[in-house]
Z-matrix of the N, CA and C atoms (Angstrom, degrees):
N
C 1 1.452
C 2 1.533 1 111.81
N 3 1.366 2 115.33 1 -43.16
C 4 1.436 3 119.33 2 -178.90
C 5 1.572 4 110.06 3 -62.31
N 6 1.301 5 116.10 4 -36.77
C 7 1.448 6 121.01 5 179.47
C 8 1.515 7 109.85 6 -63.62
N 9 1.304 8 115.97 7 -44.09
C 10 1.496 9 120.06 8 179.83
C 11 1.539 10 108.64 9 -63.60
N 12 1.300 11 118.65 10 -47.40
C 13 1.469 12 122.80 11 179.36
C 14 1.537 13 111.52 12 -57.37
N 15 1.281 14 113.97 13 -43.22
C 16 1.498 15 120.61 14 177.52
C 17 1.511 16 110.48 15 -61.17
N 18 1.298 17 116.44 16 -49.84
C 19 1.497 18 121.99 17 178.58
C 20 1.517 19 111.36 18 -58.63
N 21 1.292 20 116.92 19 -46.32
C 22 1.486 21 121.00 20 -179.45
C 23 1.534 22 109.65 21 -62.80
N 24 1.274 23 119.25 22 -43.99
C 25 1.443 24 121.64 23 178.26
C 26 1.539 25 111.04 24 -64.89
N 27 1.304 26 118.63 25 -43.00
C 28 1.494 27 121.39 26 175.34
C 29 1.542 28 110.22 27 -60.09
N 30 1.322 29 116.91 28 -43.01
C 31 1.471 30 121.15 29 179.35
C 32 1.480 31 110.13 30 -62.55
N 33 1.333 32 116.81 31 -44.35
C 34 1.422 33 121.52 32 -179.63
C 35 1.525 34 110.47 33 -60.12
N 36 1.338 35 115.40 34 -45.12
C 37 1.473 36 121.22 35 -178.70
C 38 1.562 37 109.15 36 -65.25
N 39 1.310 38 116.96 37 -38.63
C 40 1.454 39 119.38 38 177.79
C 41 1.532 40 112.09 39 -63.91
N 42 1.307 41 116.95 40 -41.05
C 43 1.454 42 120.08 41 178.88
C 44 1.547 43 110.99 42 -69.26
N 45 1.289 44 117.56 43 -39.73
C 46 1.481 45 122.74 44 176.73
C 47 1.507 46 109.10 45 -58.34
N 48 1.341 47 116.25 46 -44.50
C 49 1.469 48 119.57 47 178.93
C 50 1.543 49 112.00 48 -65.56
N 51 1.346 50 115.05 49 -45.18
C 52 1.439 51 121.88 50 -177.45
C 53 1.541 52 111.16 51 -59.67
N 54 1.351 53 117.13 52 -40.85
C 55 1.405 54 120.51 53 -177.43
C 56 1.554 55 113.05 54 -89.79
N 57 1.352 56 115.03 55 5.93
C 58 1.442 57 122.60 56 178.76
C 59 1.521 58 112.20 57 57.41
N 60 1.341 59 113.80 58 47.61
C 61 1.472 60 121.03 59 179.59
C 62 1.526 61 109.18 60 -106.17
N 63 1.323 62 115.26 61 42.58
C 64 1.472 63 121.66 62 -179.23
C 65 1.521 64 111.61 63 -48.51
N 66 1.324 65 116.08 64 135.42
C 67 1.417 66 122.03 65 -179.80
C 68 1.519 67 115.29 66 85.47
N 69 1.325 68 116.54 67 -2.06
C 70 1.471 69 119.99 68 178.17
C 71 1.487 70 109.77 69 -83.09
N 72 1.322 71 116.85 70 129.62
C 73 1.412 72 124.55 71 176.76
C 74 1.503 73 105.70 72 -105.02
N 75 1.358 74 117.21 73 135.45
C 76 1.443 75 122.51 74 178.67
C 77 1.526 76 107.50 75 -116.65
N 78 1.338 77 116.44 76 126.98
C 79 1.436 78 120.26 77 175.36
C 80 1.535 79 107.84 78 -84.56
N 81 1.284 80 115.68 79 86.53
C 82 1.482 81 123.54 80 -174.14
C 83 1.557 82 109.36 81 -55.78
N 84 1.306 83 116.40 82 -44.40
C 85 1.453 84 118.33 83 -178.55
C 86 1.600 85 111.58 84 -61.55
N 87 1.276 86 115.54 85 -42.86
C 88 1.477 87 119.39 86 179.30
C 89 1.510 88 111.23 87 -64.51
N 90 1.350 89 117.38 88 -40.21
C 91 1.494 90 120.18 89 177.71
C 92 1.503 91 110.11 90 -64.67
N 93 1.316 92 117.74 91 -44.28
C 94 1.435 93 121.44 92 179.16
C 95 1.521 94 112.68 93 -65.27
N 96 1.329 95 117.96 94 -37.03
C 97 1.464 96 121.13 95 175.13
C 98 1.502 97 110.99 96 -64.12
N 99 1.312 98 116.72 97 -41.76
C 100 1.476 99 120.72 98 176.91
C 101 1.496 100 111.82 99 -61.12
N 102 1.356 101 114.72 100 -45.71
C 103 1.458 102 119.35 101 178.49
C 104 1.573 103 111.45 102 -59.27
N 105 1.309 104 115.15 103 -42.27
C 106 1.447 105 121.00 104 179.27
C 107 1.519 106 110.92 105 -61.89
N 108 1.324 107 114.61 106 -45.25
C 109 1.476 108 119.80 107 -177.44
C 110 1.549 109 109.88 108 -63.88
N 111 1.322 110 116.36 109 -43.35
C 112 1.485 111 120.93 110 -179.45
C 113 1.563 112 109.08 111 -65.81
N 114 1.325 113 114.95 112 -41.48
C 115 1.473 114 119.25 113 -177.73
C 116 1.511 115 111.07 114 -63.11
N 117 1.336 116 117.49 115 -39.58
C 118 1.447 117 121.56 116 -175.36
C 119 1.534 118 113.88 117 -87.76
N 120 1.318 119 116.91 118 -20.72
C 121 1.476 120 116.76 119 -177.75
C 122 1.513 121 113.47 120 -104.24
N 123 1.326 122 117.92 121 -16.15
C 124 1.444 123 121.76 122 175.48
C 125 1.487 124 107.85 123 -112.82
N 126 1.311 125 116.70 124 -95.78
C 127 1.488 126 123.49 125 170.89
C 128 1.550 127 104.49 126 -149.04
N 129 1.338 128 115.08 127 158.27
C 130 1.465 129 119.59 128 -174.48
C 131 1.511 130 112.92 129 -50.05
N 132 1.352 131 119.79 130 -46.54
C 133 1.482 132 118.22 131 -179.00
C 134 1.519 133 115.02 132 -63.88
N 135 1.345 134 117.33 133 -9.94
C 136 1.463 135 119.95 134 174.90
C 137 1.544 136 112.52 135 -67.24
N 138 1.322 137 116.60 136 -20.36
C 139 1.462 138 120.31 137 -177.28
C 140 1.505 139 112.55 138 -60.23
N 141 1.330 140 119.94 139 -58.39
C 142 1.468 141 118.57 140 -178.00
C 143 1.501 142 110.95 141 -69.85
N 144 1.334 143 118.41 142 -33.69
C 145 1.458 144 119.78 143 177.89
C 146 1.501 145 111.95 144 -63.10
N 147 1.314 146 117.09 145 -44.68
C 148 1.478 147 121.60 146 179.88
C 149 1.516 148 111.71 147 -63.03
N 150 1.304 149 114.90 148 -46.52
C 151 1.468 150 117.22 149 -177.94
C 152 1.568 151 111.03 150 -67.50
N 153 1.360 152 116.44 151 -36.08
C 154 1.439 153 118.15 152 178.34
C 155 1.565 154 108.69 153 -63.52
N 156 1.294 155 118.07 154 -48.37
C 157 1.465 156 121.30 155 -175.98
C 158 1.494 157 110.01 156 -65.37
N 159 1.328 158 118.50 157 -39.64
C 160 1.512 159 120.46 158 176.94
C 161 1.486 160 109.78 159 -62.09
N 162 1.328 161 118.16 160 -42.83
C 163 1.446 162 123.20 161 179.51
C 164 1.500 163 110.76 162 -65.18
N 165 1.315 164 117.48 163 -41.99
C 166 1.409 165 120.45 164 177.19
C 167 1.528 166 112.64 165 -61.35
N 168 1.340 167 113.76 166 -45.91
C 169 1.489 168 118.60 167 176.69
C 170 1.527 169 112.46 168 -59.23
N 171 1.347 170 115.33 169 -42.57
C 172 1.465 171 117.81 170 176.90
C 173 1.530 172 111.12 171 -60.74
N 174 1.334 173 116.13 172 -44.40
C 175 1.473 174 119.90 173 -178.98
C 176 1.534 175 111.09 174 -61.58
N 177 1.307 176 116.62 175 -41.31
C 178 1.455 177 120.96 176 -179.58
C 179 1.522 178 108.98 177 -64.54
N 180 1.337 179 117.99 178 -41.03
C 181 1.462 180 121.08 179 179.44
C 182 1.512 181 110.33 180 -60.96
N 183 1.321 182 115.29 181 -44.67
C 184 1.500 183 118.66 182 178.87
C 185 1.533 184 109.34 183 -65.18
N 186 1.337 185 115.68 184 -46.25
C 187 1.468 186 119.62 185 -177.97
C 188 1.520 187 114.11 186 -57.99
N 189 1.302 188 114.84 187 -36.34
C 190 1.492 189 120.93 188 179.98
C 191 1.506 190 112.81 189 -88.06
N 192 1.321 191 115.81 190 2.31
C 193 1.463 192 120.29 191 176.34
C 194 1.582 193 112.90 192 74.32
N 195 1.335 194 116.30 193 19.42
C 196 1.434 195 117.27 194 178.81
C 197 1.505 196 115.08 195 -79.86
N 198 1.323 197 117.42 196 -20.52
C 199 1.468 198 121.60 197 -179.53
C 200 1.510 199 108.79 198 -163.82
N 201 1.301 200 112.66 199 158.75
C 202 1.506 201 119.03 200 174.17
C 203 1.515 202 107.88 201 -75.90
N 204 1.286 203 117.71 202 168.61
C 205 1.445 204 123.19 203 -173.04
C 206 1.586 205 111.82 204 -60.00
N 207 1.300 206 117.77 205 -47.59
C 208 1.476 207 121.03 206 -177.52
C 209 1.569 208 110.08 207 -63.65
N 210 1.295 209 115.39 208 -43.57
C 211 1.470 210 117.92 209 -179.65
C 212 1.527 211 111.99 210 -68.32
N 213 1.307 212 115.69 211 -40.79
C 214 1.500 213 118.24 212 178.68
C 215 1.503 214 110.25 213 -63.95
N 216 1.336 215 119.02 214 -43.58
C 217 1.439 216 121.29 215 178.71
C 218 1.548 217 110.69 216 -59.83
N 219 1.269 218 113.60 217 -50.95
C 220 1.494 219 119.58 218 -176.51
C 221 1.524 220 109.40 219 -60.61
N 222 1.278 221 116.92 220 -44.94
C 223 1.484 222 121.47 221 -177.55
C 224 1.535 223 111.09 222 -65.53
N 225 1.337 224 116.53 223 -43.48
C 226 1.489 225 121.06 224 179.41
C 227 1.526 226 110.38 225 -64.01
N 228 1.320 227 115.15 226 -44.34
C 229 1.484 228 118.91 227 -177.99
C 230 1.522 229 108.27 228 -64.39
N 231 1.349 230 118.52 229 -45.86
C 232 1.465 231 121.25 230 179.86
C 233 1.497 232 112.45 231 -61.20
N 234 1.354 233 116.87 232 -45.08
C 235 1.459 234 120.85 233 178.33
C 236 1.475 235 114.86 234 -62.55
N 237 1.358 236 116.38 235 -43.02
C 238 1.481 237 119.67 236 177.00
C 239 1.501 238 111.13 237 -65.92
N 240 1.338 239 117.28 238 -38.80
C 241 1.466 240 119.54 239 177.87
C 242 1.493 241 112.39 240 -65.85
N 243 1.328 242 117.20 241 -37.71
C 244 1.417 243 119.38 242 179.14
C 245 1.532 244 112.63 243 -71.38
N 246 1.316 245 116.78 244 -23.11
C 247 1.501 246 121.22 245 178.31
C 248 1.524 247 111.70 246 -77.93
N 249 1.305 248 117.64 247 -19.71
C 250 1.488 249 121.82 248 178.95
C 251 1.535 250 108.94 249 -67.08
N 252 1.348 251 114.69 250 134.11
C 253 1.465 252 117.23 251 177.56
C 254 1.533 253 111.64 252 -59.79
N 255 1.311 254 117.36 253 149.22
C 256 1.461 255 120.93 254 -179.69
C 257 1.560 256 106.59 255 -69.60
N 258 1.327 257 114.10 256 152.18
C 259 1.482 258 120.38 257 177.57
C 260 1.549 259 106.51 258 -118.11
N 261 1.300 260 115.54 259 171.43
C 262 1.455 261 121.70 260 176.16
C 263 1.508 262 111.27 261 -57.17
N 264 1.343 263 117.08 262 -37.96
C 265 1.458 264 120.72 263 -179.96
C 266 1.497 265 110.60 264 -64.92
N 267 1.337 266 118.91 265 -34.45
C 268 1.437 267 120.91 266 178.25
C 269 1.494 268 112.97 267 -61.61
N 270 1.345 269 115.77 268 -39.76
C 271 1.461 270 121.56 269 175.83
C 272 1.486 271 113.39 270 -63.17
N 273 1.330 272 116.39 271 -36.69
C 274 1.456 273 120.15 272 -179.89
C 275 1.515 274 113.61 273 -68.43
N 276 1.316 275 116.03 274 -28.62
C 277 1.468 276 120.03 275 -176.73
C 278 1.547 277 112.25 276 -83.45
N 279 1.292 278 117.80 277 -18.19
C 280 1.461 279 120.43 278 -175.17
C 281 1.478 280 111.59 279 -81.49
């Protein structure tokens, strides 16, 4: 598991550098949790679509000066997660 986490963080850092997003922090765990929620509550292909749209929304919020990067990311991830239909597992946790 540590190896996977390390690889994901390195990949994230590589993409941040490639897209010249210096100073951007990505909450990898939150993004993966959102992807999992979308995959299990909608259909599996909803995972990358949901995370892409949440990321796009966060980027637009930052670009228009509506929020800083961390706030925009957190808000977009929370909103997308809340939009996912509840699953049987959600009911068990409440």
